[in-house]
N, C-alpha and C positions, 0 to 999 in steps of 0.2 A: 353300258361301259361308255365315253365320249373323249384332246391333245395335248399331249404335254407343251406343245405350245397353243394350246386350245384348239384350233383347227387341223393343224396336221395331227397331233396326237391322239385328240378328239377320237378322229377318224379311225387313226391307227390301232388306238388302245381298244376301240370299238369291238375287236374280235380277240379279245384276251379274256382270262380268268376262266372260270367255270362254264363256259361256252354262253353264258348270258349278257348275249351282246348290247343289253340295254344299261347296266350298270356304268355311272359315269367316272371313269378313270379320272384319278389325281392329277391336278395342274402339276407344272414344273414351277419352282421356285428358284429365285437366284439363277436365271439364265445368263451365261456369260454372252459379252456382245465381243464383236470384233472390232478391230483397230477401225474400221470405216465408220462408225457411229457419227452424226454428225452433230454439233455441240450446240448448235442453233436449234438444233430439232433433236431433243433425247432420246426420243421413242425411235428415229432413224437408224437402220444399219441391220444388219444379220446376225440373229441371236440364236445360240444353241443351249437347251435346255441341259440344266445337270443334274442326273439322276441321283448323285449322291445328296441333293439337298431337296429332296422330294418331299413335301407334306400330305401325307394322305388323311385327309377327312371325312369318310364314307361309313352308310350304313352296310351292317355285314350282307354277304349271300346267303339265302339260305335254299339249298337244294334237298332233294331227293329221288334216288335212284333205288327202285323195287320193284319186285315182279317185273323186271323189264320194262320198266317206264320211269323215264326221267322229267321231275318236275323243277322248275324255279318260282316258289312263290312269292320271291321278292322282286322278279323281273317287271318291267313294265312294259305290255303287258306280261301277267303270269306267262311261263311257258311250262306246255305240256307233250312230249314228245316219247315214242315207242324208241327204247333203246337195241334194236335188231339189227343194227348196222344198215339200214335203208334209208333213203331221203325221203322224208315226210313234209307235206306242205305245214306252213308254220305263217299265219296271218298277221296283220298289223305290223310287221316289224320293217322300217326305213332303208334298212342295208340288205337284207336277204329274206328269201321266200319257203325255202324249204331246209331242212337240216337234219343231217344224219349223227346217231350216237353208236358209238361201236364199244362194248364191255372187251376190253383186252384181257385183263384177269381181275383179282380181288383188288387191286390198288390204282389199276389205270383203266382211263376212259378215253378212247379219241372221239373228236369231234369234226364235223366236216359243215360248211353253209354254202347254199348256191342262191345267185339271182339270177332267175330264168335258168338257162343249161348251162350258166357259166359257175363253176366253184371259184369263189372269193376269198375263203378264209378254211383252214385246217389247224387243228392244236391235239395237242396231247397232254392230258391231266395224270398228274400221277401222286398220290398220297405216301407220305414217307412211311417207312416199316411201323414207327411208332405212332401213326395217325394223327399227328399234331402239324403238318405241313402239306401244302398242296402245291405243286409246281407244275405251270402251265406251261409248256414251249407253244407259241403261235407261229403261223406263215400267213399273211394276208395278202392277195393278190386283185385289189379291185379292177375293174375295167377300167383300162384305159389309163392308169396308174402306176406310178414304181411298187413292185412288191416291197414291205416290209415286214420285219420280225423281231420278234424279244422273246423275253420271259417275265413271267407273272408269277409272284410269289406271295402264297397266302397261309395265313395261320388260324388254326380251331378256334372257334369260339365256342360251340354246341358240338357234343357229340352225335355221331350218327345212331338213328333210332336201331334198336334191335331188328335183325335178317336184312339191314340195306347194304350196299354196297358202300366203301369206305370212303368215297367221294361224298356220301351225303353228310348232313349237318350243316353248320353255320362258318361262314369263314370271312376272314377280313383281308384286303389286301395289306401286304407289308412292305413290297418294294418290288421293282421292276430293274430287271437284266438287260443288257444286249440289246436295248433298243434300236432299231436302223437308223444310220445318219438322218435320212429323208424324214424321217419321224420326230425327229429332235430338233429341227431347223425350222425359223420360219424370218422372212426379211419384211420391217415396215417401212414406208415410205409417207411421212406426211407433207404433204403441199398445199397450202393455205387452210381452207377448211376441207381439205378431201384427205383419207385415208386409204394407201393401198397394202396389202396384205398378199405375199406369195411362199409357197412352201413346196420344196421338192417335190414332197409327199403326193404334188396334184392339186392341190387347194389355192384358190385365190379369190382375191373380191377388190372392188373400189366402191368406197361408199363415203358419202358426205358427213361429218358431225351434225348430229342433229335430224338427218336426213330420213327419208322413207328407208325402211329394210330392203336389201338385195340379194341376190342368191348367192350362194358362195359356188363359185364354177368348180368342177373335178369332186362336187360332194355328190355320193350316187345317193345319199338320205334325202337329198330335197332342202338340207338346212339354209335357212336364210338368216342375215345378219343385220342388226342396225347397231351404228356406232356414237357414242358420244364422247365430246371432250370435256372430261372433269376437271381439268388443270393441265397448265403448260406440259406436263410430266405424267399424265395419267389418262389415259382410256376405259371406257367400258364398252364391251361387247355383249349383246342380247342373240342368242341364238334362239332360234323359235323354226318349229316345223309342224305344217298344215295349221298354223294360227295358234298354235300352243308354245312359251316359251320352256326350253328346256337345257337352257343354261345360260347364267350370266356371268363374264370373267371381267374383272377388273385388273389393269396392267400399269403398273409404276415401274418407272425408270429414275432409279434411285443417283445420287449424285457420286456415286462408287463405279458407275458405268454397268449397273448389273440392274437387270429386269426382276421386278417381284409380282408373281403372279396368285 
């Protein structure tokens, strides 16, 4: 799952939905700028994502909870963990290394993840009585960063297999609600050939347009970023981990004083 202001909310929403922390969260569109936007640099200023205008374009998440085992076949890499309430090691995940799944009842599952001995996220996923909607309330407390929380609403695409928990099946994100202010806000400052990004959620970087990639400070997953200036009002950010591109975002500052991502 990845910031509604790319870095800030990609980090925040990584801990959302059916505890598949690798599913990329949809970026926000039409983020509204503060009045301090500099006219000479259309990207400069502090911007806040508008949840009402989020456009979501992602493949459904496919999960199965049956016979005490939780599996997410569409996670990268696929996730397979016992749903017995205990923490179990999980390999090859940039933001956590152990996970617990607890079956509360026929429609509810709780999830928690840790990095080392520090719990960094917890969530409760509830399937509606008609089985068509999955509502996940989550709270993230990454090391050295402000806590963020919110709710992810998903709609069913495919039914749960016979004998499986109601959370099983295929789900597609419909919308986000109640996201913490820190996860929705980002500040850009362009000075010459250099872009600085800062987020109240704890991430920041300073990189030269067309220069080498740099580390995103405050990102526990070790994400790197490379920036390009496509046009005076357009930038492109390429995120990578371990030398592999994980996200590419193009941001455009419109004449109406809004960002389109």
